[in-house]
N, C-alpha and C positions, 0 to 999 in steps of 0.2 A: 569380563571388565579386566582382569589380571592382564592378558594378554595384549589389550589396549592400552594399557599403562606402559607397557614396556614398549609397544610399538612408538610411543608418544617419547620416550625417553632416545629413543633410537633416533626418530625425527630431528628430537630437538637437536642432538650431537651431532647430526649431518650439517643441520643447517648453519654450521661455521663457515661453508662454503661462501656465503654471502659476507661473512667477515671478514675471511681471509682475500676474498677480491676487494674489499675496501682500504685493507694494512700492508705497506709494501713490506712490511719485517713479519707479517704472518708466514703460518707453517704452508706448505702445500695443499690444495684444497681436496677435500677427500673423495671417494669416487662414489662422483654423479651418479652413474648406473645403479650402484649400490642402494643412493637414497631414492632413486626411482622406485626401484625393485619395493622398498618398504613401504612408500606410499600406496603403491598398487596391491598391495597385502593389506595393507588400511583400509582402503575403500571396499575391496573386496569382502574382505572380513565385515565391513559392514553392511555393504549391500545382501550379503548371502542372510546373515541375522534378521535384515529387516523385510527382507522378500517373504512373509510370514506365508503364504499356498505355493511359495518355491516353485514358480512358474518364469522365473526366470526375468522377470520383470517387476519393479517397484513403480507401483503405483502412487499417487498424490496421497490416497489415503493410506497404506502402509507408511509412507513417509512421516505424515500427520500424526500417526502413532508413536513413530520415533522422537517426533520433536518434542511431544507431548509426554514423556516418559522421563520421570525424575530420575529414574538408575543410571542416565546416559548423558555424561561429562567432558570435559576437555577437550582432545583429541576424537571423540566421537560425535559431540555437539558441533563442530568445525565440520566434519563430513556431512551430517544432515545439514547444514547451513549450504554446504557447496552443492549439494543433491538439490536444493531448494531453489538455489540459483540457476542452476540450469533449468530446472524447468520452467522459472518464469522467464528466460531468457527464452528459450525455445516456442514460448506461445503469447510472448510479448506481455501487455499489461495485462491481459486476461488469464494469466497464466497462475494469477493468484488462488482461485477457488475452482478451477477448471479439474473437476474429480476424474476428467478423462486422460488427465497428463499420465505419463509413463516414463521411467528410464531403463536403461537395458544395462547389462553386466558391462556391455562393452561399451558405453557411455562412460560408465563409471572408471574404467581403466583409462580412457582418455582424457578425463580428470586426472586422474590422479598421476599422468603423466605431465603435463601441464603446469609448467613453472609457476608462472602466476598465482596459479589456483594452490600449488605448496606453498608458497611464499605466504601466500592469505592465510591459508589453515595454520601455520606455524603461529601467526601475528594472533589469529583470534584464541588458540588454544593457549598461547604465555601471557595472555592478559585478561582472563576469566575474572581475577581476580579484582579488577579495576570497574566490574559492573557495580549499577547502583541497582540496590535493592530495595529502597524505600517506594512505598505508592507515590508518594508526592514529595518533591522538592520544597524550598522553602518560598521559589517565586513560581510555581506551580496551580494552575492551568496557565501557558504560557504559548501563544501562537509562535512566538517567534523563537521558541527551541525545540519545534517538533520536527521530525524528518519520516519522511516514508522510507526511507534506506531498504533494509531485506523485506519489508512486510510485502511489498509486491504489487498492492490495492489502494490504487491512486483514487480511486473513489472514496472509499472509507477514508483516507486520510486526510482529504482535500474536506470533507463535510464536518470531520471532528474540527479541522481548522475555524472553519465558517461556523462551527456550534461553539466553540470555546469565544471567538471572537465577541458574539452578541451575550453569552453568558456562562463567562469563565468558570465561577464557583457552584455551576450545576453539576459539576464533575464531581465536588466534593459528595454531595447529596448523594449521587446517581453510584458510585462505588461502595461497598461496607466491606472492609478488611475484615475477615472470618479467627478465630483462635488458632485454627488448624493451619493457617495459611495461605486459603483459601478466598474467594471474593462473591459476594452479591450483587448483582447489578440490579436496578430498578429504572426501568426507561421509562418516559413520560408517556410512550404507548401503553402502558402498564404490562410490559413483559419483565417478568423477573427469571435473569438466566445466574447461574451457578456457575462459576470457573475453579477447575482446580490449581494450586499453588503454582504459578509461573517458574516454568523448569531453565536451567543455563542454557537449554538451545536456542529456548524462548527470546532470552533475554539476547543471546548472540545474533538470531537472527532480526532483533530489531535495533541492534548496533548501541548497546545501550553503556560500551566502554568509555567512561569519562565524560558523559551528557551531562546537561545542566538540568535535565528534569529528570523526575522518577518512573516507575512502570507504567503507570498509569495507561498509557498508549497499548504497552504491551496486553495489560488486562483488556481494553476494549477492544482490541482484533483478535484476539482469542475467542470473546464474549459474543463478537457477529462472526464471525468462522464457524462456533459452533453450531450459532444459530441456525446460519445460511446450510450449512450439512445437514444438520440433525431433522428439520423441517423441510426438506426440499424442496422448498419454497420458487413457485414457476410464478413470478408477475405477471397478472393478465393487462395488455393493453386494451382500453376501449378507447376506439379509433374514432376521433370528430375531423379533426383535421388533419392527422397526419398521412402518410403517404407508405408507413409500414402499419403491418397487421399484428404483428406479434412481436413478444420480448420476450428473453428469458435470462434466468439467474446469471449466465456464465457470461452472457453481453455485458457491456459497460454500463449500458444504459439500465440494464438490469440490477445490476448492484448497488449501482445509485439511486433506484427508485427504492429498494430494500433499507440501503442505509437511511434515508429519509425516514421512510415508515419507522424504523424502528428507534433512531434516536428522537424522532418528535411526535407518535401516533397520529401522524397526518398523511394523508393519501400525498403521491405526489404526480406531477402534471409535469408535460413536456410542450415549449414553444417552439414551432418548427420556423425557424429565422428564415433558414435559406429557402425555404418557399415563398415565404411571406417577401421576400427581397424581389425573388426571384417575377412574381406577379406585379407587384406595384414596389416599384423600391420607394419610393416618397414615402408612402402608407406605412410599409413594412415597416420602416426606421422609425418611426411616429409608433407603430404598436409595441414593438421592443422596450422605446423609451418609456412607454406610460406603465408596460409591464414591470419593467426595472424598479419604476418609481414607485409603484404601488407595494411590489416585496420588498425595496430595501426599507421603505416606512415601517410596515411590519416585521422587521428582521427574519422573514424567513429563509430557509436555506435554501442554497441556489448552488447548483455548479454545471460547468461548462466539460464538454471532453473533444477534443481534435481529431482529427483524421488520421487511421492506420494507411492508410496510402501515401507512402511515401514520397511520390512524387507531386504532391500536394505542396507546397512550398510554405514553410511556415517561420514566423519570426525566429531571430537568434533567443535562445533561451526555453523556448517552448518546445518540450518534443512531441513527436507524432503518441498516438494512440495510447492518449493521458489525460486523465481528468484533472481541473483545476477548481478550487473554489473561488464563488464571487461573493466577497467581506460585504461587498456596498456600492452602492450608485447615487453618485452628486447629480441630480437631476439639472441643475443650475449652467453644470459647466458640461453636463450630459459626459461623465468619467466613470469608466466599472474599474474599481478597486477589485483584485484578483490574489489569489494565492495559490502557490504552484507548490505542492507538498514536499517536492525534494528541495525543497529549502533553500533554491540556487543564489548565487550572488551575481549581480551582471552591472557592467558600465558599459553600456552600448557604444560605438564611436558614433559620431553624427551623419547624419539626422537618425536619430531613435524614432522607431514605428515599425513597420509592416516586414522590414528587412532585417535591419539590425536589433529590434528586439526593443526592450523598453528598462528603463534602470529599475534593477531589484535589490532587495534587500530581503535574506532569510526568507525568499519566495515569495514578497512581496510586491506588486507591482501595478501603476495605473495604464489605462491604455484609453483613448477614445471612442467612444460608442461606434463611429464612423468605421474604426478598425476592427470593433468586437465584431460587427456585423461580417465583414469579410471573412474574419480566421473563423469564427466556430459556425456552423450551420443547425444547430440547436441546443437548448438550455434548460435542464430539469431543475424543478423547484417544489417545495414543499408549498400545500395548500393548505385552505382552512377547514379541509371534510376532516372528520378525525376517522380514524380504523383501528378497531380492537383486534389487537395481534395476539390478546391470551385467549379470544375466541376463534380469530380466524388468521392463524398462523399459515394455514395452507396457501393463501391467496392474500397478494397483494397488488390492488389495482394501479394502473396508472393510465390517470384521465387526462386525455389531453385536452390543450385549453380549447373552450369554446370560443365563440365569437366576442372579439373587444369592440 
């Protein structure tokens, strides 16, 4: 720990180069090569310490152990976040819980030499005192104050957003703080999960500096990650109307299914909208309308996911390879209200729609049903079928929608 502390002091002192560049009367900038050498030493030391099997590769599980280590602080925490961000970037949105992700030492050195990574690290390490440590703030839980940030998993955060939109006070009952700083979470599925105290790295990963919410989102994310890794869940897709024959936890669909199972205690299902529209555009649109009307009336959890194929055009503000929550559906106006967990803001140029996007505040926006079926090929939703995760944590079925 001591060597990391002195490295941080050296890095902070070398950060004066940015200040020097901004002030006409400043002293000459310090040696940038020396500053980069300090970063390389910091990143290399962290990599070596966390590569517990000494195979020259830092796995996602090894990095997770570092992230959950309460003895890691300040610059070490910032390095762990940088490694995590790199793993997520390498594998897109699917990187959040892919245990096959690895980072080589050469990757760590490249990160250390990146000036933007250096600047972010110093900012994160310097602002740790601004972290929010209370479980709930006065206005929690509030859909408009949550963001995906470094958590990486848009499936989970989009569904949490939908969950608190319908029943915000449920979280107060779900999460019970313990005297030792840990938490116990009692889900509607019947599953009880004990979560260790949130570490400084986890707070940094969630971007909690100066935010208007407590750490409840970090607690939920940690419980979900722990559950998905410990149980080795592989959701089973019972094929009825799907062209897909199986589903696994590392897929976006698989994680959405598991999140619905865990949060609600109900099975999930999938509506193959794309196939319905291809087979019969008129009747297909009506099937989607009827299903959304029924689900919105019962306030059941729903989410959609965009294609990872970058050649498929999407409206401005809606990213590829990303999940969004369906908050509600107005059957009279045939309008779908969605939540982007990146909590973005967008004022589209005229006309709003499939090219220019939709007016968005804190990630919430509306679109016509006719656009909805053109953008998304399927959507995943909560059914009324109970699943007992206490007895069946190893299997989570995703029953495709039958005839309607």
